[in-house]
C-alpha positions in Angstrom: -2.0 -5.4 -4.0 1.2 -6.7 -2.6 0.8 -10.4 -3.4 -0.2 -11.8 -6.8 -3.5 -13.6 -6.8 -3.0 -17.2 -8.1 -5.4 -19.6 -9.7 -5.2 -21.7 -6.5 -6.4 -18.8 -4.5 -9.1 -17.9 -7.0 -10.3 -21.5 -6.9 -10.6 -21.3 -3.1 -12.5 -18.0 -3.4 -14.9 -19.7 -5.9 -15.4 -22.5 -3.4 -15.9 -20.3 -0.4 -18.0 -17.7 -2.1 -20.1 -19.6 -4.6 -19.8 -23.2 -3.5 -18.0 -24.2 -6.7 -15.3 -26.8 -6.8 -12.9 -25.8 -9.6 -9.5 -27.4 -10.4 -7.0 -24.5 -10.4 -4.8 -26.3 -12.9 -7.7 -26.5 -15.3 -8.2 -22.7 -15.0 -4.4 -22.1 -15.5 -4.4 -24.4 -18.6 -7.4 -22.6 -20.0 -7.2 -19.0 -18.7 -9.5 -17.8 -21.5 -12.4 -20.1 -20.6 -15.5 -18.2 -19.4 -16.4 -18.0 -15.7 -19.8 -19.3 -16.6 -18.2 -22.6 -17.9 -17.2 -23.2 -14.2 -20.7 -22.1 -13.0 -19.7 -18.7 -11.7 -22.1 -16.0 -12.5 -21.7 -12.2 -12.2 -23.1 -12.2 -8.6 -20.6 -14.9 -7.6 -17.8 -12.8 -9.1 -19.0 -9.7 -7.3 -18.7 -11.7 -4.1 -15.1 -12.7 -4.9 -14.3 -9.0 -5.6 -15.8 -8.0 -2.2 -13.9 -10.8 -0.4 -10.6 -9.6 -1.9 -11.4 -6.0 -1.1 -12.1 -6.9 2.5 -9.0 -9.1 2.7 -6.6 -6.4 1.4 -8.4 -3.4 2.8 -8.6 -1.5 -0.5 -10.8 -1.5 -3.6 -10.0 -3.6 -6.6 -9.9 -2.0 -10.1 -13.4 -0.8 -11.1 -13.8 -3.4 -13.9 -12.8 -6.4 -11.8 -16.4 -7.5 -11.4 -16.9 -7.3 -15.2 -14.2 -9.8 -16.1 -15.4 -12.7 -18.2 -12.5 -15.2 -17.7 -10.1 -16.3 -14.9 -7.1 -15.1 -16.9 -8.6 -11.6 -17.5 -9.5 -11.3 -13.8 -6.1 -12.3 -12.6 -4.4 -10.1 -15.1 -6.5 -7.1 -14.1 -6.1 -7.7 -10.3 -2.4 -8.5 -10.5 -1.3 -5.8 -12.9 -3.2 -2.7 -11.7 -1.1 -0.4 -9.6 -2.3 0.2 -6.1 -3.2 3.8 -5.5 -3.9 5.3 -2.1 -4.4 3.2 1.0 
Protein backbone atom coordinates (compact mmCIF):
# COMPACT_ATOMS: atom_id res chain seq x y z
CA UNK A 1 0.00 0.00 0.00
CA UNK A 2 1.48 3.33 -0.97
CA UNK A 3 -0.12 5.48 1.71
CA UNK A 4 -0.05 4.81 5.40
CA UNK A 5 -3.48 4.20 6.90
CA UNK A 6 -4.07 6.60 9.80
CA UNK A 7 -6.26 6.50 12.87
CA UNK A 8 -8.36 9.25 11.28
CA UNK A 9 -8.99 7.12 8.19
CA UNK A 10 -9.70 4.07 10.32
CA UNK A 11 -12.29 6.08 12.29
CA UNK A 12 -13.97 7.12 9.02
CA UNK A 13 -14.03 3.50 7.85
CA UNK A 14 -15.56 2.44 11.17
CA UNK A 15 -18.23 5.14 10.76
CA UNK A 16 -19.01 4.31 7.14
CA UNK A 17 -18.83 0.54 7.45
CA UNK A 18 -20.26 -0.11 10.90
CA UNK A 19 -21.99 3.13 11.86
CA UNK A 20 -19.63 3.67 14.80
CA UNK A 21 -18.48 7.11 15.82
CA UNK A 22 -14.98 6.79 17.23
CA UNK A 23 -12.58 9.55 18.21
CA UNK A 24 -9.37 8.87 16.26
CA UNK A 25 -7.27 10.60 18.92
CA UNK A 26 -8.65 8.17 21.51
CA UNK A 27 -7.60 5.22 19.33
CA UNK A 28 -4.17 6.79 18.82
CA UNK A 29 -3.78 7.34 22.57
CA UNK A 30 -4.85 3.76 23.31
CA UNK A 31 -3.70 1.69 20.30
CA UNK A 32 -3.85 -1.52 22.35
CA UNK A 33 -7.52 -1.15 23.25
CA UNK A 34 -9.69 -3.86 21.76
CA UNK A 35 -11.90 -3.15 18.75
CA UNK A 36 -14.87 -4.48 20.72
CA UNK A 37 -14.39 -1.63 23.22
CA UNK A 38 -15.42 0.66 20.35
CA UNK A 39 -18.29 -1.64 19.35
CA UNK A 40 -16.55 -3.09 16.29
CA UNK A 41 -17.05 -6.82 15.89
CA UNK A 42 -15.29 -9.23 13.54
CA UNK A 43 -17.89 -8.73 10.81
CA UNK A 44 -17.37 -4.96 10.97
CA UNK A 45 -13.61 -5.42 10.70
CA UNK A 46 -14.08 -7.73 7.74
CA UNK A 47 -16.08 -4.95 6.07
CA UNK A 48 -13.24 -2.49 6.68
CA UNK A 49 -10.75 -4.93 5.19
CA UNK A 50 -12.96 -5.36 2.11
CA UNK A 51 -13.37 -1.59 1.73
CA UNK A 52 -9.60 -1.09 1.85
CA UNK A 53 -9.00 -3.90 -0.62
CA UNK A 54 -11.47 -2.31 -3.02
CA UNK A 55 -9.95 1.12 -2.49
CA UNK A 56 -6.40 0.00 -3.21
CA UNK A 57 -7.18 -2.74 -5.71
CA UNK A 58 -5.16 -5.40 -3.94
CA UNK A 59 -5.60 -7.76 -1.01
CA UNK A 60 -4.54 -6.81 2.49
CA UNK A 61 -2.41 -9.20 4.54
CA UNK A 62 -4.22 -12.47 5.26
CA UNK A 63 -4.43 -11.80 9.02
CA UNK A 64 -5.85 -8.27 8.73
CA UNK A 65 -9.38 -9.36 9.60
CA UNK A 66 -8.09 -11.14 12.72
CA UNK A 67 -6.51 -8.10 14.35
CA UNK A 68 -7.86 -7.35 17.80
CA UNK A 69 -6.78 -3.73 18.24
CA UNK A 70 -6.50 -0.57 16.12
CA UNK A 71 -2.74 -0.46 16.71
CA UNK A 72 -2.28 -4.06 15.61
CA UNK A 73 -4.43 -3.45 12.50
CA UNK A 74 -2.57 -0.30 11.44
CA UNK A 75 0.80 -1.91 12.12
CA UNK A 76 -0.05 -4.94 10.00
CA UNK A 77 -1.60 -2.95 7.15
CA UNK A 78 1.10 -0.27 7.07
CA UNK A 79 4.14 -2.50 7.51
CA UNK A 80 3.41 -5.39 5.21
CA UNK A 81 5.18 -5.10 1.86
CA UNK A 82 3.00 -5.02 -1.21
CA UNK A 83 3.56 -8.02 -3.46
CA UNK A 84 2.12 -8.24 -6.94
CA UNK A 85 -0.45 -5.85 -8.34
